[in-house]
N, C-alpha and C positions, 0 to 999 in steps of 0.2 A: 612708692618699692614693694610691692608683694613678690614676694618668695615664696615656693611652697613645697620645699623643706620645712624642718622647723631650724630654731637658727645656734640650738646646743642639738646635741644627739638624741637625748632624750623629753629639753625644755626643762632641767629639771633640777632646783638650789643647789638641790646636792652633791650635779657632779658641777656645776659653777666651786664651791668650798672646796671639791678633791682637787678641781686645777688646782686655785690655790698654796692650798696647802700641801701638794705638794711639787711644787714647780718651782726651781732656785734661779735656771738660767733661763733670760728671757733675750731672743733675737727679734729687734725690733725693725723695722722691715718698712726702710724708708724715716729714718729719724735722722727729722732736720734742728740743722744747730741752733735754727730760732725759734730764742725761748719765747712768741705769744703763736707759735703751731703750735696745734691736737697732740705732733706725736710727738712734742719736746717737753709738758704740757701729763701727760699720757706716762713718760719714761721717769722721765724727776718724779713723780706719786710711786711707783713703783718702785722708784731705786730708793727715796726716802720710806716704805715701808719695806725695806728689806731683800729686796728682787735686787740681786748681779745685773744693768743691763748691759745686754751687748747689740751696737749700733748695727746697720747695715744703710748705709750710706755711699753714695760713690764718689765724694768729692772735700770733706773732710777726713784729720788725721785723730782730731778725741773729739767726743762730744759727750754732751757734762762727764768731764774729767774717764769717760770713762773710749777704748781702744776701736778703734772706729775699721769695720768691714765692707769690703764694697758689692760682698754680696755673700751670700748664706757659705755658702762650698769654702769662702776660705777659710770660714771660720773653728780653727783649735781645738776649743774645749769642748763640750757638752752640752746643748738644748734642748731644751724640755721643752719652751713652748718660744717657735712664729707669733711672734705680731704683726699684724698685716698694716704700711698705710699706706698705701700704693691703689690705683684702680683694681677692681673689681678684672679687671683679664687679664692682669698677673697674676691673681689666686691658683690658674693651673701651672704653668709652670714653677710657684713656688711650688706645692705640696708637690711636682712630679723629686725636688731637688731633696726637699723635705723629706722624702721617703728612701732616699737615694743615702740621705744622713745614716738614718738608721736610728736618729737618741733621740728628734721628735718626736712627742706624744699627744702636743694637742698643739692644733692649726688655729688661730684667729683671724678672724675678721673683723673687724673696727665697725665703730658704728655708721653704719650708711655703705656698705660692703655687702653687694650679695653678688655670691656665684656658688649657685647651687650643681654647679656639675664639675668645681674643687670642692668642694663638700662631703659629695661622697663616696670624691675618691678618694677623700682624708681620712672617711670611716672606712673604707673600706681597705685604707692601709695599714687600718688600727689604730690613726692615732683620733684624741674627740675631740669636736669639729665645732666653731662658733662661730658663727659668719649675726651682722647686724648688732654686736655687743659690744657697748667700748671694757675692755678691762676696768680703765679707773669706776669707774662709774659702778659696774657688777661689783671690785675689791671693797668699793665703796658704803656699797650698800650692805655685805654681804659679811663683815670688816667681824662685826660683835660675833658670826657665830660661826667663823668658821673653824676657831682655835677648838669649840666647845665638841 
């Protein structure tokens, strides 16, 4: 799948390091309770790496020990990053919700997800946008240099 927009605002590891260093609360959109699903594996990794995960999933009360919200709008605490595991077409709507919240600094579409329109909107709204990359893979790749 070829995308015309870059996968991250500058395609620079410095930006990815900045995301991981400054981010504290991550809303995982589409976090499955199934331990074998990529969303659960990634969320558990991020949780173990010290991030506060905020599950967004319509049919559960708790996932990975955290209260589950049915949508991004219902989350009461601050959200630094939206990490999306839903189909690419949902990104347009999610970017608008993230903008309305006012606290989302990073909009991340997981590996395999590309939506150039949502990517462009997120950057226009002042968010750092990432698409077609995995937070777990990128964090693990950069961990040694994030805090240096």
